[in-house]
Backbone bond lengths (Angstrom), bond angles and torsions (degrees), N, CA, C in turn:
res aa  C-N    CA-C-N  psi(-1)  N-CA   C-N-CA  omega(-1)  CA-C   N-CA-C  phi
1 M - - - 1.467 - - 1.523 109.37 -
2 S 1.339 117.47 139.38 1.453 121.16 179.61 1.516 110.86 -71.95
3 V 1.343 115.43 162.25 1.448 120.05 175.49 1.518 110.82 -60.09
4 A 1.344 116.27 -36.98 1.460 119.56 178.94 1.512 111.16 -60.73
5 G 1.353 116.29 -38.89 1.455 119.60 179.13 1.505 112.18 -65.23
6 V 1.333 117.38 -42.26 1.466 120.68 177.42 1.520 110.43 -61.81
7 W 1.315 116.05 -42.09 1.454 121.87 -178.90 1.525 109.93 -59.60
8 R 1.317 116.87 -45.34 1.453 120.13 -179.43 1.519 111.34 -64.94
9 Q 1.329 116.80 -38.95 1.455 119.76 179.98 1.517 111.05 -60.80
10 E 1.339 116.77 -33.64 1.449 120.17 -179.08 1.529 112.08 -78.02
11 G 1.349 117.33 -5.89 1.445 121.02 175.12 1.504 114.85 76.51
12 E 1.346 117.96 22.04 1.451 119.70 -177.34 1.526 112.09 -83.22
13 V 1.337 118.79 -26.78 1.452 121.58 -179.47 1.507 108.81 -139.87
14 S 1.339 115.71 169.52 1.455 119.84 178.25 1.514 110.24 -76.55
15 M 1.333 115.88 173.56 1.456 120.77 179.54 1.530 111.22 -64.51
16 A 1.329 118.14 -22.51 1.462 121.42 179.68 1.526 108.69 -117.72
17 C 1.329 117.31 68.82 1.459 121.28 179.84 1.527 109.71 -61.26
18 R 1.307 115.93 130.10 1.461 121.96 -174.73 1.525 109.81 -101.40
19 I 1.332 115.79 126.24 1.461 121.58 -176.98 1.515 109.74 -128.13
20 W 1.327 116.24 128.71 1.458 121.43 171.13 1.520 109.03 -89.22
21 L 1.317 116.20 137.49 1.460 123.22 173.47 1.525 106.82 -111.27
22 V 1.330 116.73 107.19 1.455 122.15 -171.90 1.520 109.47 -109.59
23 G 1.340 115.88 124.53 1.456 120.47 179.08 1.503 110.97 171.56
24 S 1.345 114.71 175.18 1.467 120.25 -175.99 1.521 113.14 -109.61
25 D 1.327 118.07 -3.72 1.466 121.28 -177.88 1.525 109.33 -97.15
26 P 1.344 118.60 109.84 1.458 119.72 -177.87 1.519 114.19 -66.34
27 V 1.327 116.48 -28.19 1.472 119.22 179.23 1.525 110.22 -68.45
28 V 1.339 116.82 -48.03 1.462 120.66 177.79 1.521 110.42 -61.87
29 G 1.336 116.38 -45.82 1.455 119.85 -179.95 1.512 112.51 -59.35
30 G 1.325 117.11 -41.89 1.458 120.58 179.49 1.516 112.54 -65.25
31 E 1.340 116.65 -39.52 1.459 120.14 179.19 1.521 111.06 -66.47
32 L 1.333 116.63 -44.29 1.463 120.02 178.42 1.528 110.71 -62.09
33 E 1.322 116.16 -42.84 1.461 120.33 -179.39 1.522 110.97 -61.45
34 G 1.323 116.84 -42.44 1.459 120.13 178.91 1.508 112.78 -62.76
35 W 1.327 116.69 -44.74 1.463 120.96 178.92 1.524 111.47 -61.13
36 L 1.330 116.40 -49.87 1.457 120.03 -172.61 1.522 111.72 -72.23
37 T 1.316 117.43 -35.58 1.462 120.06 176.52 1.521 110.24 -63.38
38 A 1.325 116.72 -42.34 1.460 120.54 178.25 1.524 111.72 -64.01
39 A 1.346 117.26 -28.78 1.461 121.47 -179.96 1.523 112.77 -84.41
40 G 1.332 117.55 -3.93 1.451 120.29 175.93 1.511 116.01 102.66
41 F 1.340 117.96 9.39 1.455 120.82 178.80 1.526 110.51 -92.09
42 T 1.310 116.30 156.07 1.459 122.90 172.18 1.518 108.16 -99.88
43 T 1.332 117.62 122.65 1.464 121.01 -173.05 1.524 111.59 -121.11
44 E 1.323 114.68 158.32 1.455 122.27 173.59 1.519 107.69 -145.51
45 R 1.338 116.36 130.53 1.451 121.54 -179.22 1.520 110.04 -94.52
46 L 1.352 115.60 130.78 1.457 121.28 -177.33 1.525 110.01 -134.77
47 S 1.326 116.20 148.68 1.458 120.67 169.52 1.524 108.69 -79.84
48 H 1.335 116.43 171.16 1.465 120.05 177.20 1.525 110.64 -58.75
49 A 1.334 116.65 -44.78 1.463 120.27 -178.22 1.526 111.40 -65.14
50 E 1.322 116.88 -40.45 1.463 120.00 179.73 1.526 111.16 -65.41
51 A 1.315 116.65 -40.67 1.469 119.64 178.88 1.522 110.89 -63.96
52 L 1.322 116.38 -43.58 1.468 120.30 179.76 1.523 110.66 -63.41
53 S 1.323 117.49 -38.67 1.462 121.42 178.57 1.520 110.90 -64.86
54 R 1.320 116.93 -42.42 1.464 120.83 178.94 1.525 110.56 -63.52
55 L 1.319 116.61 -39.53 1.461 120.28 -179.34 1.526 111.40 -67.13
56 G 1.340 116.72 -32.60 1.450 119.78 -177.80 1.504 114.24 -78.65
57 A 1.314 117.51 -14.87 1.462 120.92 -176.48 1.523 111.74 -82.30
58 T 1.308 116.93 -70.25 1.462 122.62 -179.43 1.523 108.58 -141.31
59 R 1.323 115.98 178.43 1.470 119.86 174.17 1.522 108.43 -59.55
60 P 1.338 117.77 118.05 1.468 119.84 -173.91 1.534 112.09 -65.18
61 R 1.321 115.26 140.35 1.459 121.53 177.15 1.530 108.41 -87.55
62 V 1.323 114.71 76.59 1.461 120.89 -177.44 1.518 108.32 -151.95
63 D 1.351 116.54 144.94 1.464 121.36 -178.42 1.519 113.32 -98.78
64 R 1.322 116.63 -32.73 1.462 122.61 179.36 1.519 108.50 -145.01
65 V 1.337 115.73 156.35 1.460 121.46 175.62 1.522 108.61 -130.78
66 V 1.327 116.32 136.33 1.457 122.60 172.11 1.519 107.24 -111.80
67 V 1.336 116.68 120.03 1.460 121.95 -177.21 1.520 108.49 -111.77
68 D 1.329 116.44 122.57 1.454 122.17 178.88 1.522 108.69 -96.67
69 G 1.307 116.60 113.39 1.456 118.84 178.16 1.507 111.33 163.30
70 G 1.322 115.37 154.79 1.452 120.40 -179.22 1.512 111.21 -118.94
71 S 1.323 115.74 -157.27 1.461 121.29 -173.05 1.520 112.75 -69.90
72 H 1.336 118.68 -16.52 1.461 121.09 -178.12 1.524 112.28 -103.09
73 S 1.325 117.25 14.06 1.462 121.31 176.70 1.515 109.20 -118.03
74 G 1.310 116.05 169.82 1.457 120.28 179.22 1.504 113.91 -82.46
75 S 1.321 117.28 0.96 1.463 120.68 -174.20 1.524 112.80 -65.22
76 L 1.323 116.79 -33.14 1.462 118.87 -177.11 1.529 112.10 -67.47
77 E 1.332 116.08 -22.75 1.465 119.10 178.43 1.522 111.96 -67.61
78 L 1.327 116.98 -18.83 1.464 120.59 -179.59 1.530 112.72 -78.68
79 L 1.328 117.12 -21.75 1.464 120.15 -169.57 1.522 113.81 -59.61
80 P 1.350 120.25 -45.51 1.465 118.15 178.57 1.521 113.28 -60.04
81 H 1.336 117.04 -31.66 1.464 120.22 179.40 1.524 111.01 -68.61
82 F 1.321 116.23 -40.95 1.466 119.26 176.97 1.523 110.77 -66.65
83 R 1.326 116.46 -39.38 1.461 119.71 178.73 1.530 110.59 -62.22
84 A 1.345 116.09 -43.12 1.462 119.73 179.30 1.524 111.61 -63.16
85 A 1.339 116.38 -30.86 1.460 120.81 179.03 1.526 112.80 -83.83
86 G 1.341 116.87 -5.58 1.456 120.52 178.54 1.511 114.35 76.08
87 V 1.337 117.25 25.96 1.464 121.50 -177.94 1.527 109.36 -106.48
88 P 1.339 119.06 120.10 1.463 120.87 178.63 1.530 111.93 -65.28
89 V 1.332 116.07 139.65 1.462 122.59 -177.48 1.521 110.24 -120.45
90 T 1.331 115.54 133.74 1.463 121.91 169.17 1.517 107.63 -105.91
91 L 1.333 116.23 124.36 1.462 122.55 -174.97 1.526 109.52 -103.37
92 L 1.334 116.74 129.02 1.456 122.58 177.37 1.518 109.42 -93.38
93 L 1.342 117.20 127.48 1.466 122.20 -171.14 1.520 111.80 -127.23
94 E 1.328 114.68 153.89 1.457 120.06 168.31 1.524 109.14 -75.55
95 A 1.331 115.85 159.44 1.461 121.39 -167.57 1.527 113.92 -62.87
96 E 1.328 119.17 -28.96 1.465 120.81 -175.17 1.529 112.42 -117.08
97 D 1.312 117.63 20.53 1.464 121.00 -174.91 1.528 110.50 -87.70
98 L 1.331 115.83 73.85 1.463 121.03 -179.00 1.524 111.50 -64.55
99 L 1.327 116.74 -35.86 1.460 119.36 179.28 1.523 110.93 -60.95
100 A 1.327 117.51 -40.14 1.466 120.42 178.45 1.521 111.06 -66.22
101 V 1.320 118.00 -32.99 1.460 120.34 175.95 1.518 110.20 -62.88
102 E 1.345 115.93 -49.94 1.464 118.26 -178.61 1.524 111.76 -64.14
103 L 1.338 116.96 -45.34 1.456 119.66 179.71 1.527 110.92 -64.56
104 G 1.325 116.16 -39.27 1.455 119.41 178.22 1.515 112.23 -62.02
105 L 1.325 116.83 -42.05 1.461 120.43 177.16 1.524 110.98 -65.45
106 Q 1.323 116.86 -42.36 1.460 120.78 179.96 1.521 111.97 -62.86
107 R 1.316 116.29 -36.20 1.463 120.69 -170.47 1.527 113.65 -100.25
108 G 1.322 116.72 6.42 1.451 118.69 168.06 1.507 118.12 102.90
109 A 1.342 119.71 11.48 1.463 119.44 174.42 1.527 109.44 -63.69
110 S 1.309 116.78 133.48 1.460 120.47 -177.51 1.520 112.91 -98.69
111 G 1.328 117.11 -17.05 1.454 120.86 178.89 1.518 110.28 -143.44
112 F 1.340 115.69 153.16 1.457 121.13 -178.85 1.532 108.68 -136.11
113 L 1.319 115.49 143.56 1.461 121.69 172.61 1.517 108.46 -131.01
114 I 1.331 115.89 131.05 1.457 121.81 -179.52 1.526 109.13 -95.45
115 K 1.316 116.62 127.54 1.466 121.45 178.55 1.525 110.18 -75.79
116 P 1.326 117.36 149.37 1.462 127.77 -8.36 1.527 111.12 -78.36
117 F 1.314 117.03 155.06 1.457 121.81 178.44 1.521 108.49 -145.17
118 G 1.321 115.64 167.22 1.454 120.97 -179.27 1.513 112.03 -113.52
119 Q 1.321 115.17 -176.72 1.452 121.02 -176.47 1.521 112.36 -61.74
120 R 1.310 117.25 -41.67 1.467 119.52 -178.40 1.529 111.33 -64.39
121 S 1.329 116.86 -37.65 1.466 119.56 178.31 1.525 111.08 -65.06
122 L 1.319 116.23 -39.97 1.460 119.96 178.30 1.521 110.72 -63.54
123 E 1.310 116.89 -46.00 1.460 120.26 178.47 1.522 111.17 -61.24
124 A 1.337 116.40 -39.79 1.462 119.72 179.72 1.522 111.07 -63.07
125 A 1.339 116.91 -41.74 1.462 120.31 179.52 1.523 111.12 -63.16
126 L 1.319 116.96 -36.62 1.458 121.03 -178.97 1.522 112.84 -81.26
127 A 1.325 117.57 -14.09 1.457 120.90 -174.82 1.519 113.86 -82.49
128 M 1.342 118.25 -6.33 1.451 118.75 176.88 1.518 109.37 -63.13
129 P 1.343 119.10 125.00 1.462 120.67 -179.22 1.507 111.73 -62.84
130 A 1.324 115.54 151.82 1.465 120.97 -173.32 1.522 112.40 -56.59
131 G 1.320 117.91 -35.25 1.459 120.82 -179.33 1.509 113.20 -63.81
132 E 1.336 117.27 -24.85 1.463 121.34 178.75 1.531 112.04 -81.84
133 L 1.333 116.77 -9.00 1.458 120.05 -171.98 1.519 112.95 -109.04
134 S 1.328 116.83 16.85 1.459 119.61 -170.54 1.525 114.59 -95.55
135 A 1.334 118.93 -10.30 1.468 119.72 -178.91 1.523 109.86 -66.21
136 P 1.320 118.69 139.19 1.458 120.62 -172.78 1.515 114.86 -74.48
137 S 1.310 119.36 -15.70 1.463 119.52 -172.73 1.519 113.00 -137.30
138 G 1.316 118.06 33.00 1.452 120.88 179.92 1.510 111.48 -141.31
139 G 1.339 116.21 154.79 1.452 120.74 179.16 1.514 111.03 -145.67
140 Y 1.352 116.30 155.44 1.451 123.77 -177.35 1.520 111.53 -103.36
141 F 1.328 115.33 140.77 1.455 123.68 173.31 1.529 107.77 -121.26
142 P 1.329 120.09 118.98 1.468 119.80 173.90 1.524 110.20 -77.12
143 F 1.335 116.69 147.86 1.459 120.71 173.88 1.522 109.03 -148.96
144 R 1.325 115.93 153.04 1.471 120.23 -175.12 1.519 113.67 -141.07
145 T 1.322 118.44 -36.09 1.457 122.19 -171.23 1.529 111.84 -107.21
146 L 1.328 115.53 171.10 1.464 120.63 175.86 1.526 110.83 -64.14
147 E 1.333 116.79 -36.13 1.467 120.13 177.19 1.517 110.88 -66.32
148 D 1.323 117.25 -37.71 1.466 120.45 175.83 1.528 110.73 -59.60
149 V 1.325 116.50 -43.58 1.467 121.03 -179.23 1.519 110.52 -59.53
150 T 1.338 116.44 -47.12 1.471 120.01 -178.01 1.524 111.62 -64.23
151 G 1.325 116.79 -51.40 1.454 120.22 -175.62 1.515 113.28 -66.42
152 L 1.329 117.15 -43.64 1.463 120.70 -176.47 1.525 111.56 -71.40
153 S 1.325 117.32 -40.35 1.473 119.30 179.30 1.524 110.73 -64.39
154 Q 1.329 117.27 -38.70 1.465 120.21 178.00 1.519 110.83 -65.16
155 L 1.331 117.48 -40.20 1.456 120.79 -177.40 1.522 111.87 -66.03
156 V 1.322 117.75 -56.59 1.469 119.77 -172.64 1.523 112.43 -74.02
157 A 1.330 117.95 -23.63 1.463 119.32 176.06 1.524 111.39 -62.84
158 G 1.331 116.63 -23.38 1.447 120.67 177.79 1.513 114.00 -63.82
159 L 1.318 117.80 -14.42 1.457 121.73 175.70 1.528 112.24 -74.91
160 C 1.311 116.95 -12.94 1.464 121.87 -168.88 1.529 112.01 -110.82
161 P 1.336 116.79 154.09 1.462 119.52 165.08 1.526 109.13 -66.37
162 E 1.313 116.63 153.75 1.469 121.85 -177.60 1.525 109.82 51.19
163 S 1.319 115.43 53.42 1.463 121.00 -173.02 1.521 113.20 -61.84
164 E 1.335 117.57 -29.39 1.474 118.83 -179.85 1.520 111.30 -63.64
165 M 1.334 115.90 -41.94 1.461 119.66 179.21 1.529 111.31 -68.13
166 V 1.312 115.83 -40.03 1.463 120.10 179.26 1.532 110.18 -64.45
167 Q 1.327 116.14 -39.97 1.469 118.79 179.90 1.519 112.02 -61.93
168 I 1.317 117.29 -42.63 1.469 120.16 178.59 1.524 110.22 -63.73
169 A 1.339 116.39 -44.52 1.466 120.22 -179.25 1.522 111.19 -63.39
170 L 1.328 116.80 -45.95 1.461 120.02 179.24 1.523 111.49 -62.01
171 S 1.320 116.62 -43.47 1.462 119.04 -177.92 1.522 111.64 -63.60
172 E 1.326 118.46 -35.23 1.459 120.95 177.02 1.532 110.46 -62.82
173 L 1.324 116.40 -45.52 1.464 120.25 -177.91 1.525 111.64 -71.20
174 M 1.330 117.01 -38.83 1.456 120.54 178.86 1.523 110.91 -68.56
175 L 1.318 116.83 -37.51 1.463 120.31 176.60 1.524 110.72 -62.66
176 N 1.331 116.70 -40.86 1.469 119.63 175.97 1.518 110.95 -59.03
177 A 1.346 116.81 -40.22 1.459 120.46 -179.72 1.526 111.31 -62.45
178 V 1.330 116.19 -37.46 1.468 119.76 -179.52 1.517 111.44 -74.45
179 E 1.337 116.39 -57.90 1.465 118.81 -169.98 1.520 112.97 -77.45
180 H 1.320 117.93 -46.80 1.463 119.96 -177.56 1.525 112.21 -84.56
181 G 1.345 116.25 -37.98 1.460 119.96 -178.64 1.514 112.35 -78.45
182 N 1.312 117.04 -73.13 1.459 121.07 -173.31 1.513 114.06 -68.89
183 L 1.338 117.57 -35.94 1.466 120.33 -177.35 1.523 113.08 -94.85
184 G 1.328 117.52 -12.93 1.464 120.52 177.27 1.514 114.22 68.09
185 L 1.334 117.73 28.40 1.464 121.47 179.83 1.528 108.61 -80.66
186 G 1.322 117.59 115.30 1.450 122.11 -175.12 1.518 113.86 -78.23
187 F 1.337 115.20 168.36 1.461 121.67 -176.71 1.528 111.26 -61.03
188 V 1.324 116.52 -48.20 1.471 120.17 -177.19 1.519 110.69 -64.90
189 R 1.329 116.27 -45.28 1.460 120.25 -178.56 1.527 111.31 -62.75
190 K 1.318 117.57 -39.56 1.457 119.83 177.99 1.525 110.53 -63.03
191 G 1.324 117.37 -41.54 1.455 120.32 177.83 1.518 112.17 -59.77
192 E 1.330 116.74 -41.51 1.466 120.72 178.16 1.519 110.87 -63.00
193 L 1.329 116.11 -42.98 1.466 119.97 -178.83 1.522 111.63 -67.10
194 M 1.327 117.22 -40.73 1.461 120.23 -179.40 1.520 111.62 -68.62
195 S 1.311 116.76 -34.67 1.468 119.96 -178.66 1.529 112.46 -66.06
196 C 1.333 116.47 -24.28 1.470 119.07 179.28 1.528 112.07 -111.79
197 G 1.324 117.41 12.80 1.459 121.54 175.80 1.514 115.17 70.36
198 A 1.334 117.19 23.68 1.463 120.25 -175.59 1.522 113.69 -110.59
199 W 1.345 116.91 7.78 1.475 119.57 -173.79 1.524 112.69 -60.73
200 R 1.321 117.57 -52.94 1.463 119.81 -175.48 1.526 111.68 -62.14
201 N 1.319 117.03 -43.27 1.463 119.68 179.62 1.522 111.55 -61.18
202 E 1.327 117.03 -38.11 1.463 119.80 -179.99 1.530 111.23 -70.13
203 V 1.325 116.86 -39.64 1.465 119.45 177.07 1.528 110.04 -62.08
204 E 1.326 117.16 -44.15 1.460 120.46 178.90 1.526 110.80 -63.14
205 R 1.319 117.38 -37.48 1.470 120.15 178.49 1.530 110.87 -65.94
206 L 1.326 116.32 -44.42 1.462 119.87 179.97 1.530 111.55 -63.56
207 L 1.323 116.68 -37.67 1.458 120.03 -179.97 1.527 112.25 -62.40
208 E 1.325 117.21 -28.14 1.460 121.10 -177.61 1.526 113.42 -88.20
209 L 1.324 118.20 -5.11 1.457 119.70 176.77 1.526 109.94 -67.06
210 P 1.333 118.34 142.75 1.472 120.45 -176.70 1.522 113.55 -54.37
211 E 1.332 117.69 -37.20 1.460 120.01 -177.44 1.519 113.34 -71.73
212 H 1.352 117.53 -12.29 1.462 120.71 -178.69 1.521 113.44 -109.96
213 Q 1.318 118.97 -11.50 1.463 120.69 -173.20 1.525 112.86 -66.96
214 G 1.306 118.28 -25.57 1.452 120.82 178.19 1.511 113.98 -104.45
215 R 1.325 117.25 12.43 1.461 121.24 -177.26 1.529 109.49 -98.93
216 F 1.325 115.76 113.43 1.455 122.29 -177.29 1.521 110.64 -114.58
217 A 1.319 115.07 153.66 1.459 121.78 164.72 1.522 107.20 -103.97
218 F 1.342 116.31 165.87 1.460 120.55 -177.82 1.526 110.09 -131.70
219 L 1.319 114.68 136.80 1.459 122.29 172.13 1.521 107.79 -108.31
220 R 1.317 116.22 122.19 1.462 120.80 174.30 1.529 108.62 -103.49
221 V 1.327 115.42 132.17 1.462 121.89 178.50 1.526 107.64 -119.40
222 E 1.318 115.69 126.98 1.459 120.54 178.84 1.527 108.92 -129.75
223 C 1.325 116.38 120.59 1.458 122.00 -179.74 1.523 109.86 -95.58
224 R 1.322 115.88 126.98 1.456 122.66 174.60 1.521 108.35 -122.67
225 P 1.334 118.31 163.95 1.471 119.19 -175.41 1.517 114.52 -55.43
226 R 1.321 117.99 -36.76 1.468 120.15 -175.98 1.529 114.08 -116.15
227 E 1.329 116.72 5.58 1.457 118.36 -179.16 1.521 110.47 -160.33
228 I 1.318 114.45 160.17 1.463 122.02 171.57 1.525 106.69 -122.31
229 R 1.313 115.82 128.69 1.462 121.85 -177.15 1.521 109.17 -108.37
230 F 1.333 114.91 130.60 1.460 122.25 177.17 1.528 108.38 -116.00
231 L 1.307 115.80 129.36 1.457 120.62 176.88 1.523 108.33 -127.04
232 I 1.324 116.57 127.37 1.470 123.08 -177.87 1.521 108.26 -116.90
233 R 1.330 116.05 127.43 1.466 121.07 -178.65 1.524 109.28 -128.05
234 D 1.351 116.07 133.06 1.460 119.77 175.82 1.530 109.91 -116.31
235 Q 1.323 115.69 179.79 1.454 121.46 -177.85 1.529 111.77 -112.82
236 G 1.331 116.04 27.88 1.455 120.45 -178.74 1.517 113.34 -86.48
237 D 1.319 114.79 -166.52 1.464 121.68 -177.82 1.518 113.22 -89.80
238 G 1.325 117.40 -4.35 1.454 120.53 -178.58 1.516 112.08 85.07
239 F 1.335 116.48 171.84 1.460 121.71 -179.83 1.524 107.98 -164.04
240 N 1.326 115.60 171.59 1.457 121.95 176.07 1.526 108.43 -95.75
241 P 1.341 118.37 110.05 1.469 119.93 -176.12 1.523 114.27 -79.89
242 D 1.323 118.73 -11.06 1.466 121.25 -171.75 1.527 114.08 -53.17
243 P 1.339 120.21 -43.83 1.474 118.68 -178.26 1.525 114.22 -67.13
244 Y 1.339 117.37 -11.20 1.464 120.27 -173.50 1.525 113.13 -110.95
245 M 1.320 117.86 2.98 1.457 120.46 -176.47 1.525 112.82 -73.38
246 Q 1.329 116.93 -26.91 1.466 122.11 178.39 1.523 109.34 -120.47
247 L 1.321 116.55 153.95 1.460 120.04 173.77 1.520 109.31 -65.46
248 N 1.307 116.12 129.66 1.463 122.07 -176.51 1.524 109.10 -109.55
249 P 1.343 118.37 117.11 1.472 120.22 179.66 1.526 112.75 -57.70
250 L 1.325 117.37 -27.42 1.463 120.49 -179.94 1.525 111.96 -67.04
251 R 1.344 116.16 -22.34 1.469 119.42 179.04 1.525 112.06 -104.44
252 S 1.317 116.72 13.48 1.465 119.91 -175.06 1.523 112.47 -64.75
253 V 1.320 117.28 -23.76 1.459 119.90 -179.70 1.522 112.09 -90.42
254 E 1.326 116.89 -7.32 1.461 120.26 179.18 1.531 109.99 -77.50
255 P 1.357 117.92 147.69 1.475 119.90 -179.82 1.524 113.23 -79.90
256 H 1.330 117.46 1.26 1.464 120.21 -177.26 1.523 108.41 -154.45
257 G 1.348 116.06 -175.79 1.461 120.50 177.94 1.514 114.64 96.98
258 R 1.345 117.59 7.73 1.463 120.60 -177.26 1.527 113.49 -114.77
259 G 1.327 117.73 2.51 1.456 121.36 -172.85 1.516 114.20 -60.29
260 I 1.332 117.23 -43.47 1.463 120.71 -178.65 1.525 110.01 -65.85
261 A 1.321 117.22 -45.78 1.456 120.62 178.66 1.526 111.26 -62.12
262 I 1.317 117.24 -39.50 1.458 121.23 178.17 1.527 110.66 -63.77
263 A 1.331 116.48 -42.88 1.466 120.32 178.66 1.520 111.00 -60.30
264 R 1.330 116.84 -39.25 1.468 120.27 178.63 1.527 110.78 -66.50
265 M 1.320 117.12 -42.07 1.464 120.45 -177.58 1.524 112.12 -69.27
266 L 1.325 117.58 -37.20 1.456 120.61 -173.44 1.524 113.49 -82.91
267 A 1.348 117.52 -38.22 1.467 118.04 -169.93 1.514 115.87 -146.81
268 F 1.341 118.17 -27.62 1.459 120.89 -170.65 1.529 111.86 -125.17
269 P 1.321 118.44 72.56 1.469 119.72 -177.73 1.526 113.16 -64.06
270 D 1.331 117.63 -24.91 1.461 121.48 -178.43 1.524 112.04 -103.73
271 L 1.308 117.01 33.88 1.456 122.64 -177.73 1.532 110.95 -55.24
272 V 1.339 116.05 133.26 1.464 121.44 -177.43 1.528 108.96 -129.03
273 F 1.333 115.99 130.25 1.459 121.62 174.60 1.521 109.76 -99.90
274 L 1.336 115.28 140.79 1.454 123.01 -177.12 1.526 109.90 -130.91
275 D 1.333 115.54 167.55 1.463 121.68 173.43 1.525 112.20 52.29
276 G 1.322 116.29 48.79 1.460 120.17 176.34 1.507 114.50 64.99
277 G 1.335 117.73 25.62 1.459 121.35 179.25 1.512 114.71 92.65
278 R 1.331 117.31 -2.42 1.474 120.03 179.57 1.521 112.94 -80.94
279 C 1.314 116.71 -8.93 1.456 121.21 -176.77 1.529 108.42 -139.32
280 V 1.330 116.28 138.20 1.458 119.92 179.16 1.533 108.20 -136.85
281 E 1.335 115.79 139.95 1.457 121.16 -178.88 1.520 110.46 -124.17
282 G 1.312 115.94 131.84 1.452 122.69 175.73 1.516 110.39 -127.52
283 V 1.324 116.67 147.24 1.463 122.39 -176.22 1.520 109.11 -124.40
284 V 1.342 115.96 132.86 1.459 122.63 174.57 1.511 107.62 -110.85
285 R 1.327 116.57 121.69 1.461 120.95 177.74 1.520 109.71 -82.31
286 R 1.317 115.34 149.55 1.456 119.89 175.22 1.518 108.85 -142.54
287 E 1.329 116.60 143.32 1.456 121.05 -175.34 1.513 112.09 -73.29
288 A 1.318 116.38 -37.12 1.461 120.65 -179.05 1.512 108.96 -135.95
289 H 1.299 116.14 154.37 1.449 121.67 -179.24 1.516 111.06 -67.25
290 L 1.308 116.40 126.78 1.464 121.64 176.14 1.520 108.59 -78.98
291 N 1.306 117.69 122.85 1.445 120.75 -178.39 1.528 108.81 -128.31
292 L 1.308 116.27 92.70 1.459 120.85 -177.74 1.518 111.38 -71.11
293 A 1.336 116.56 -17.93 1.458 119.47 -177.51 1.526 112.11 -80.82
294 A 1.341 117.42 -11.01 1.469 119.90 -175.77 1.526 111.14 -69.30
């Protein structure tokens, strides 16, 4: 079943969810339109000027907006207008555009997608229910693969002081969401795979199974004046994190099992697990507001 189908079953949108595709690149717009139409969405392609005109007339008849553009385009100027109209926006970004991440968070983008991405990633970004997209200063990033973990953790860690430490901590927690949460790879099985050098190949194999290709985890980033909050949610069965919160000498000879403790030591001393272990939140304090746009 497509992500759109799951979304409809949950009653978050109508059977004909309406999505605006806003941008100046006809090739990108055409590809997005093809993907979303095939998934069951109703789409309309608009330029920046056309979208702004529609917003200024009446309450727009649209459920979601996808905006293609980064920090060097005029697309980010549209975000406050969409926020004022109460329309959730998913922003498409280049892989290293940290400024667009910060500006997008400041101006109300509720979802982000890092290029390049595929149809399933786009559907996953749009599948967040409206109630999850209402916070004024936070946005969701879907991720699924090991490459997603590396690239996304490096990007958003740049919002923080001591970004290298934050990146390592985030990648440990995001990796747990992929392998243990979404893929259901247990502690013992991972140890067996690592001992024979087969861990990465097995993770890649599991990711390609039909039952896992549409299973995403989500990273939520929320910027506040004195802190940045990261929340990671997976679609697994959950677990008891208590045995892994501290380094355990009994596991010192194991090749794994220390990621959570490492994340706490490096960046998230107040790490909190929620929803039976399917969700984890970490907070990075900062003395002054980081403003890359200044």
